[in-house]
Structure formats: structure tokens, C-alpha cells
DRENFIBA-984511 format. One record per residue (C-alpha): x, y negated, z. Coordinates in nm, 3 decimals. Layout:
REM residues N
         X         Y         Z
         X         Y         Z
...
//
This chain:
REM residues 365
         X         Y         Z
    11.186   -11.527    -4.545
    11.210   -11.579    -4.169
    11.517   -11.774    -4.060
    11.787   -11.581    -3.879
    11.821   -11.696    -3.518
    12.179   -11.746    -3.404
    12.334   -11.783    -3.058
    12.670   -11.959    -3.068
    12.922   -11.853    -2.804
    13.175   -12.132    -2.757
    13.172   -12.510    -2.760
    13.517   -12.597    -2.889
    13.682   -12.691    -3.217
    13.585   -12.381    -3.416
    13.230   -12.384    -3.278
    13.192   -12.738    -3.412
    13.301   -12.616    -3.757
    13.055   -12.327    -3.747
    12.779   -12.561    -3.635
    12.849   -12.808    -3.917
    12.844   -12.519    -4.162
    12.512   -12.383    -4.041
    12.349   -12.726    -4.032
    12.463   -12.846    -4.372
    12.497   -12.531    -4.580
    12.307   -12.236    -4.429
    11.934   -12.320    -4.413
    11.861   -11.947    -4.370
    12.002   -11.971    -4.014
    11.882   -12.153    -3.705
    12.113   -12.197    -3.407
    11.879   -12.169    -3.110
    12.122   -12.143    -2.817
    12.482   -12.214    -2.722
    12.701   -12.069    -2.448
    13.012   -12.215    -2.288
    13.190   -12.112    -1.969
    13.156   -12.470    -1.849
    12.789   -12.565    -1.809
    12.860   -12.931    -1.878
    13.033   -12.849    -2.205
    12.745   -12.624    -2.307
    12.494   -12.903    -2.244
    12.704   -13.166    -2.421
    12.742   -12.939    -2.725
    12.370   -12.865    -2.730
    12.284   -13.235    -2.702
    12.528   -13.331    -2.975
    12.399   -13.070    -3.218
    12.032   -13.070    -3.114
    12.031   -12.708    -2.996
    11.727   -12.613    -2.792
    11.892   -12.411    -2.515
    12.231   -12.397    -2.348
    12.383   -12.150    -2.104
    12.695   -12.083    -1.897
    12.614   -11.710    -1.874
    12.615   -11.476    -2.173
    12.392   -11.232    -1.984
    12.129   -11.498    -1.919
    12.137   -11.613    -2.281
    12.083   -11.260    -2.411
    11.805   -11.196    -2.160
    11.617   -11.521    -2.213
    11.656   -11.606    -2.583
    11.536   -11.409    -2.884
    11.827   -11.408    -3.130
    11.930   -11.194    -3.426
    12.299   -11.283    -3.439
    12.564   -11.371    -3.183
    12.842   -11.585    -3.330
    13.156   -11.552    -3.113
    13.383   -11.858    -3.114
    13.560   -11.789    -2.785
    13.925   -11.749    -2.681
    14.079   -11.419    -2.786
    14.075   -11.255    -2.443
    13.695   -11.294    -2.422
    13.616   -11.131    -2.757
    13.575   -10.776    -2.630
    13.342   -10.859    -2.340
    13.120   -11.080    -2.555
    13.105   -10.821    -2.833
    13.013   -10.535    -2.601
    12.737   -10.738    -2.439
    12.593   -10.849    -2.771
    12.606   -10.496    -2.913
    12.438   -10.354    -2.603
    12.161   -10.610    -2.656
    12.118   -10.497    -3.016
    12.247   -10.818    -3.174
    12.448   -10.844    -3.493
    12.786   -11.010    -3.438
    12.995   -11.266    -3.622
    13.339   -11.288    -3.463
    13.620   -11.532    -3.518
    13.976   -11.416    -3.572
    14.165   -11.233    -3.439
    13.921   -10.950    -3.378
    14.064   -10.869    -3.035
    14.380   -10.893    -2.827
    14.468   -10.522    -2.845
    14.401   -10.232    -3.079
    14.232   -10.047    -2.793
    13.989   -10.336    -2.752
    13.929   -10.343    -3.127
    13.849    -9.972    -3.134
    13.608   -10.008    -2.842
    13.431   -10.300    -3.009
    13.393   -10.120    -3.342
    13.266    -9.806    -3.171
    13.013   -10.002    -2.963
    12.873   -10.177    -3.270
    12.854    -9.852    -3.464
    12.672    -9.683    -3.174
    12.427    -9.974    -3.143
    12.366    -9.990    -3.518
    12.464   -10.357    -3.541
    12.693   -10.531    -3.789
    13.037   -10.649    -3.674
    13.125   -10.924    -3.921
    13.486   -11.049    -3.913
    13.502   -11.420    -3.986
    13.804   -11.454    -4.215
    13.723   -11.770    -4.408
    14.011   -11.743    -4.658
    13.821   -11.458    -4.825
    13.551   -11.717    -4.905
    13.752   -12.036    -4.965
    13.644   -12.161    -5.312
    13.993   -12.235    -5.444
    14.133   -11.905    -5.318
    13.836   -11.723    -5.468
    13.893   -11.890    -5.804
    14.254   -11.773    -5.790
    14.142   -11.418    -5.709
    13.905   -11.418    -6.004
    14.186   -11.537    -6.231
    14.378   -11.227    -6.127
    14.077   -11.008    -6.197
    14.051   -11.164    -6.543
    14.412   -11.064    -6.611
    14.544   -11.420    -6.615
    14.873   -11.339    -6.439
    14.907   -10.975    -6.538
    15.020   -10.717    -6.287
    15.067   -10.879    -5.945
    15.394   -10.806    -5.767
    15.412   -11.079    -5.502
    15.162   -11.269    -5.283
    15.258   -11.557    -5.055
    15.041   -11.744    -4.807
    15.134   -12.008    -4.553
    14.941   -12.195    -4.288
    15.119   -12.454    -4.078
    15.050   -12.748    -3.848
    15.195   -12.901    -3.532
    15.004   -12.691    -3.277
    14.654   -12.591    -3.163
    14.388   -12.812    -3.007
    14.324   -12.609    -2.691
    14.557   -12.511    -2.407
    14.458   -12.143    -2.407
    14.635   -12.083    -2.739
    14.968   -12.148    -2.565
    14.891   -11.904    -2.280
    14.998   -11.565    -2.414
    14.792   -11.388    -2.147
    14.479   -11.536    -2.301
    14.579   -11.542    -2.667
    14.790   -11.227    -2.692
    15.059   -11.407    -2.892
    15.157   -11.729    -3.061
    15.122   -11.857    -3.415
    15.116   -11.508    -3.567
    14.803   -11.418    -3.369
    14.651   -11.759    -3.435
    14.729   -11.814    -3.803
    14.920   -11.518    -3.942
    14.601   -11.316    -3.928
    14.462   -11.536    -4.211
    14.734   -11.459    -4.461
    14.737   -11.089    -4.375
    14.361   -11.063    -4.422
    14.384   -11.253    -4.751
    14.650   -11.014    -4.882
    14.425   -10.717    -4.807
    14.132   -10.898    -4.973
    14.334   -10.972    -5.284
    14.462   -10.614    -5.302
    14.123   -10.448    -5.245
    14.238   -10.328    -4.901
    14.550   -10.151    -5.021
    14.722   -10.006    -4.714
    15.025   -10.177    -4.564
    15.315    -9.932    -4.541
    15.587   -10.142    -4.378
    15.641   -10.475    -4.205
    15.954   -10.685    -4.147
    15.932   -11.003    -3.941
    16.133   -11.287    -3.792
    15.999   -11.532    -3.535
    16.111   -11.784    -3.277
    15.992   -12.073    -3.061
    16.131   -12.397    -3.203
    15.905   -12.685    -3.093
    15.683   -12.585    -2.801
    15.944   -12.421    -2.577
    15.824   -12.611    -2.270
    15.462   -12.513    -2.327
    15.454   -12.150    -2.434
    15.641   -11.820    -2.434
    15.475   -11.750    -2.766
    15.639   -11.788    -3.105
    15.557   -12.111    -3.288
    15.722   -12.018    -3.618
    15.706   -11.682    -3.797
    15.782   -11.518    -4.131
    15.639   -11.174    -4.207
    15.707   -10.953    -4.511
    15.454   -10.677    -4.579
    15.499   -10.397    -4.831
    15.174   -10.248    -4.956
    15.099    -9.898    -5.084
    15.032   -10.030    -5.435
    15.383   -10.180    -5.457
    15.289   -10.544    -5.396
    15.490   -10.750    -5.146
    15.315   -11.006    -4.924
    15.502   -11.289    -4.750
    15.314   -11.485    -4.484
    15.468   -11.795    -4.322
    15.313   -11.963    -4.020
    15.409   -12.250    -3.796
    15.296   -12.465    -3.505
    15.601   -12.684    -3.565
    15.511   -12.847    -3.897
    15.444   -13.222    -3.871
    15.214   -13.431    -4.089
    14.886   -13.242    -4.072
    14.750   -12.908    -4.180
    14.905   -12.714    -4.467
    14.737   -12.408    -4.617
    14.850   -12.272    -4.953
    14.897   -11.952    -5.148
    15.094   -11.818    -5.443
    15.010   -11.527    -5.671
    15.298   -11.401    -5.884
    15.232   -11.164    -6.174
    15.433   -11.025    -6.462
    15.244   -11.252    -6.706
    15.179   -11.562    -6.501
    15.154   -11.736    -6.167
    14.879   -11.914    -5.972
    14.903   -12.167    -5.690
    14.626   -12.281    -5.454
    14.649   -12.559    -5.194
    14.350   -12.605    -4.961
    14.447   -12.931    -4.790
    14.678   -13.167    -4.976
    14.536   -13.019    -5.294
    14.184   -13.122    -5.190
    14.272   -13.469    -5.066
    14.277   -13.834    -5.162
    14.633   -13.967    -5.151
    14.606   -14.295    -4.962
    14.836   -14.569    -4.836
    14.729   -14.784    -4.540
    14.927   -15.056    -4.359
    14.697   -15.045    -4.056
    14.572   -14.688    -4.060
    14.214   -14.561    -4.061
    13.999   -14.292    -3.898
    14.021   -13.922    -3.976
    14.253   -13.787    -4.246
    14.270   -13.411    -4.196
    14.317   -13.153    -3.923
    14.626   -13.212    -3.705
    14.729   -13.540    -3.875
    14.858   -13.765    -3.596
    14.874   -14.094    -3.787
    14.716   -14.256    -4.092
    14.959   -14.546    -4.114
    15.154   -14.538    -4.440
    15.093   -14.261    -4.692
    14.849   -13.988    -4.596
    14.634   -13.714    -4.741
    14.267   -13.781    -4.669
    14.072   -13.459    -4.715
    13.705   -13.436    -4.811
    13.462   -13.151    -4.732
    13.719   -12.989    -4.506
    13.503   -12.702    -4.376
    13.363   -12.628    -4.723
    13.708   -12.612    -4.884
    13.824   -12.364    -4.619
    13.530   -12.130    -4.682
    13.345   -12.151    -4.350
    12.996   -12.224    -4.491
    13.035   -11.958    -4.759
    13.138   -11.688    -4.510
    12.857   -11.771    -4.267
    12.598   -11.782    -4.544
    12.717   -11.440    -4.661
    12.695   -11.295    -4.309
    12.346   -11.435    -4.252
    12.230   -11.288    -4.584
    12.379   -10.952    -4.479
    12.150   -10.961    -4.175
    11.848   -11.079    -4.375
    11.881   -10.814    -4.646
    12.062   -10.543    -4.443
    12.374   -10.551    -4.660
    12.725   -10.435    -4.578
    12.946   -10.739    -4.504
    13.244   -10.796    -4.732
    13.468   -10.834    -4.426
    13.404   -10.622    -4.115
    13.550   -10.537    -3.778
    13.749   -10.258    -3.941
    13.927   -10.518    -4.154
    14.003   -10.718    -3.840
    14.146   -10.404    -3.683
    14.370   -10.340    -3.986
    14.500   -10.698    -3.963
    14.573   -10.654    -3.593
    14.772   -10.336    -3.658
    14.994   -10.526    -3.903
    15.039   -10.802    -3.642
    15.152   -10.537    -3.391
    15.406   -10.408    -3.641
    15.532   -10.763    -3.707
    15.595   -10.828    -3.338
    15.770   -10.491    -3.308
    15.986   -10.568    -3.612
    16.093   -10.906    -3.474
    16.161   -10.750    -3.134
    16.361   -10.454    -3.262
    16.524   -10.632    -3.556
    16.421   -10.369    -3.807
    16.158   -10.268    -4.058
    15.853   -10.101    -3.902
    15.646    -9.843    -4.088
    15.272    -9.802    -4.060
    15.050    -9.655    -3.918
    15.172    -9.820    -3.597
    15.017    -9.814    -3.252
    15.223    -9.875    -2.941
    15.015    -9.934    -2.631
    15.089   -10.274    -2.477
    14.898   -10.529    -2.271
    14.928   -10.779    -2.554
    15.088   -10.768    -2.899
    15.355   -11.027    -2.826
    15.506   -10.794    -2.564
    15.647   -10.597    -2.857
    15.863   -10.903    -2.932
    15.929   -11.034    -2.582
    16.013   -10.694    -2.429
    16.112   -10.479    -2.727
    16.158   -10.106    -2.705
    16.291    -9.858    -2.955
    15.994    -9.628    -2.890
    15.729    -9.637    -3.161
    15.424    -9.417    -3.194
//
């Protein structure tokens, strides 16, 4: 079958991961063009990854290159514009988390893709991470009995790029950046059971001089089926990336650890090269991960999305899932701001979700 032609929008950290995944694990796809706002970065990325064409204009890319899929790996505040342009051009879309900055943007993006007849595929890699998937299948086999509690945490010492710390570009702090993963995984595990209430606590503990956003958060979600989800996220955790989950059932329990649990435990007097994401030193004891992108589920998710385009299948994770995650994030910010439990559905119009925490109001809609 003809290879699916992909245009990659973005030339940063996550674009590198997507590119590695396509090159090593998704032979059905061919990345034929890359876009970055900075022309020099676009060219450097294209040269490094042997991509035929590079652009600093999305419009020019869409006009000049024949592609089937646009893969959006851009800062949050650019998601809507890129999605609307790709949909108008009749291109299927893979979009990194979070789906959008606001619920209004999310609704506009979903509507545009529906009207254009293109797929909006929400790139939540935890739904494809091999260890997490094995844990989910254990639950389906009845290994832990009836599930009553899910926990997921993702923590490190802070993002790579400056825009994450600018709440006007990101829409929020660690909850927008990393909390979306755990929330999406809960919904995946629970077959999209609706969230009915959210209680959250958050603060800025480490990066006070760099951001107004929260860098540590704890969110408790009650689902319609009676399961409780607890998601913990931090940009203040030292020692490298941490990503783990717990599944508690009446007849058992399951634990999954994506980083230290997929690593070589090493001791080095002098240090060495790369250990894992966000590790700042390799002197002494360290966890040296192998197949980092594969263990997180990036190749598996992209392969699935490309096959959905090839065979015209419905993606397992869509823009509507991304919208549901964003609504829960809104409720979490409102809960932390108002100091109370927030019920869903929830939709309070704000410029960015974090405003519900920074400038709380007692008015909810």
C-alpha cells in the first residue's frame, strides 16, 4: 500500500520523538516536510532527519507539498490555528496534547474537522504505552477484580522550552503539560466513563521566579462508574523523569513504572552520556533507560493513527477525548481556585484555564 505522507509541524523536543518513531517504527509513513516558525530551525531539523522540504509558513507548506497527514507538535497556543488550516486543506490531523488552550478552541477545532471530513487524532501516548497496556489487559482479564482506584503520576524538574512557563502561551502549568496524560489514561482505562466531580490542590514550589503557573498539582476525579482517579504531577521533582501508575481492585493490585522500571541501574564515578529525560547528572547511581520513546508508546500511537488513515478507521483516541480531558482540567483549576469540589459538566469562559485558579470566582456554569 502507498505510504502515508506526513508534514510535521514543529522542530522541538516532541517533534524529535515523533520523527524517531516514524523513522524506526512506522514504515507506512513518510515525513516529507517540516515546519517551524524559525526558518533556521526548520532547515536544521530537516537536515538532521533527512526531510526533503522545510518551511517557516504553514500556508506555503500546505500549498506546495502533497501530504495526507499534518502532525502538530507546536506550543499549545498555536494548536487551533494549525488545526483549522490543515482541516481547510483536507488533511488528516495528529495533534499533541493538550488539544487546545480553551474549550471554545477545542469545539471549533472538532467542528472544523467534522465539516472537512478529516480525522482529528489526539496523541495521548499513555493509551499505547506497552507496560500500561499490559496492565489494562490484566484488568480486562479480571486479575484485580472490580477496580475502585486508579493513580497516575508524572513528574520531573521542568520542561525543556521556555514557552511552557509562559501561561499566555501554554494556558497553565504542570496540569496542562502533564496532568492531561493521567486524566486521559483514566478515561481510557474506564472505557470513557464520565467524570462527575473534581477536587484539586496546586501551588508553585520551585519555579516561582520563572512562571505564574503551578509546578505541583494533585487532582482527585470521581467517575460515574464509582471509580476514583488520583493524578499527581510536578515540575519540581529532581533526578529525572518519573511516570508510574497504580490500579487497585477488590481482588488485586497492579503497578506500572515506565522509566525507572525500564532502566538499567548503573553506578559511575565519572558519569556518562544520556540516562533518561530530565536527568541532570550521571555521576553516582542513575537509572539508564533504553528504548525511551517505545516504552512511552509514541511509535505505537503514531502507527495506529497512520493505519487509521490508510484503512479509513476510527482512531482509538480522538479530538473529542482531548476535549473531555480539557474540561476536567478546567474543573481542576476551578477547584483549586475556589477551594471546593467542582461538579461536571463544567464550562466557564476564560482566556486560559489557569485563570480559574489565579483569579477564582464563585460563578460556575
